[in-house]
C-alpha positions in Angstrom: 0.0 0.0 0.0 1.5 3.4 -1.0 2.3 5.9 1.7 3.3 9.6 1.9 6.9 10.6 2.8 8.1 14.0 3.6 11.1 15.9 4.8 10.3 19.5 5.5 12.3 21.7 7.9 10.6 24.9 9.2 11.8 27.6 11.5 8.9 29.5 13.2 9.4 32.9 15.0 6.8 34.7 17.0 6.8 37.4 19.7 5.2 38.2 23.1 2.2 40.5 23.0 3.5 44.1 22.8 7.0 42.7 22.6 7.0 42.8 26.4 10.1 41.3 28.0 8.1 38.7 29.9 10.0 35.5 30.0 12.7 35.3 32.6 15.7 33.0 32.1 14.7 30.9 35.2 11.5 29.7 33.4 12.8 29.5 29.9 13.6 25.7 30.0 10.2 24.9 31.5 8.4 26.8 28.7 10.7 25.2 26.0 9.9 21.8 27.4 6.2 22.4 27.4 6.2 23.8 23.8 8.2 20.7 22.7 5.6 18.6 24.3 2.8 20.3 22.2 4.8 19.7 19.0 5.4 16.0 20.0 1.6 15.6 20.7 1.0 16.9 17.2 3.4 14.3 15.8 6.1 17.0 15.0 9.8 16.8 16.0 11.4 19.9 17.4 15.1 20.0 16.4 15.9 23.3 18.3 14.0 25.8 20.4 15.0 29.0 22.1 12.6 31.1 24.1 14.0 34.6 24.3 12.6 37.1 26.8 10.3 38.6 24.1 10.2 36.1 21.3 10.8 32.4 20.4 12.5 30.5 17.6 11.4 26.9 17.0 13.0 24.8 14.3 11.2 21.6 13.6 10.7 18.7 11.2 7.2 19.0 9.7 6.1 15.4 9.4 2.4 15.2 10.2 0.7 16.9 7.2 -2.7 16.2 8.8 -2.3 19.5 10.7 -1.4 22.7 8.8 1.3 25.0 10.0 -1.2 27.8 10.9 -3.2 25.3 13.0 -0.1 24.0 14.7 1.2 27.5 15.6 -2.3 28.5 16.8 -2.4 25.5 19.1 1.2 26.1 20.3 0.4 29.7 21.1 -2.9 29.0 22.9 -1.7 26.0 24.9 1.6 27.6 25.9 -0.2 30.9 26.9 -2.6 28.9 29.1 0.4 27.0 30.6 2.4 30.1 31.4 -0.6 31.9 32.9 -1.8 28.9 34.9 1.7 28.2 36.3 2.2 32.0 36.8 5.6 31.8 35.1 5.5 35.4 34.1 4.6 38.6 36.0 1.0 39.7 35.0 -1.0 38.3 32.2 1.0 36.6 29.4 0.1 36.2 25.7 1.8 35.9 22.4 1.4 38.6 19.7 -0.7 37.8 16.6 1.2 36.5 13.6 4.4 34.6 13.1 7.2 34.0 10.5 7.7 30.6 9.1 10.8 29.8 7.0 11.7 26.6 5.2 15.2 25.1 5.0 16.9 22.3 3.0 18.3 19.3 4.9 21.8 20.6 4.1 21.1 23.7 6.2 19.7 21.7 9.2 22.9 21.8 11.4 23.4 25.5 10.7 19.8 26.4 11.7 20.0 24.3 14.8 23.2 26.1 15.8 21.6 29.5 15.0 18.5 28.8 17.2 20.4 27.4 20.1 22.8 30.4 20.1 20.1 33.1 20.3 21.6 34.8 23.4 25.0 35.3 21.7 23.3 36.3 18.4 21.1 39.0 20.1 24.1 40.5 21.7 25.0 41.7 18.2 21.7 42.1 16.5 18.2 43.2 17.7 15.2 41.1 17.1 13.9 43.7 14.7 17.1 43.5 12.6 17.1 39.7 12.7 13.5 39.4 11.7 13.6 41.9 8.8 16.9 40.2 7.6 15.1 36.8 7.6 12.2 38.3 5.6 14.6 39.8 3.1 16.7 36.7 2.7 13.6 34.7 2.0 12.4 37.4 -0.4 9.1 37.8 1.6 7.3 41.0 0.7 6.1 42.8 3.8 4.8 46.1 5.1 6.3 47.6 8.2 2.9 48.3 9.7 2.1 44.6 9.7 5.3 43.4 11.4 5.5 42.6 15.1 5.3 45.5 17.4 8.9 46.6 17.5 10.2 49.1 20.1 14.0 48.7 19.7 
């Protein structure tokens, strides 16, 4: 019986509501673990994740085509928001901003992207999130309007 085989690598980036610096380093690992669990429950494999104080990078192997990327990211945002608020991992009410960026990569780029995601702290010592995100949009030749980007304050 024929089957469907895929090998699709996606990096997703999204930000906290209002780009608030909400996620403290002490809770980062717990949030990352929870988000990985959501991906796993949806039959996706996270290859690298880094939760920054005001945004997140998730690099994953998109395997289960029964769920679309928009459905997956919506689920991740809702479930992780509920988790963060229920566990009181952040001061005040937490939520993610609307929208996200999703970028596809070839298998030959996998190790480079994993390294990039896992070294976010070092990367952001040289480049702001705004610079990083706009650079990604430009490299991937994604047309955008500044007024529809994340709320940037830096």
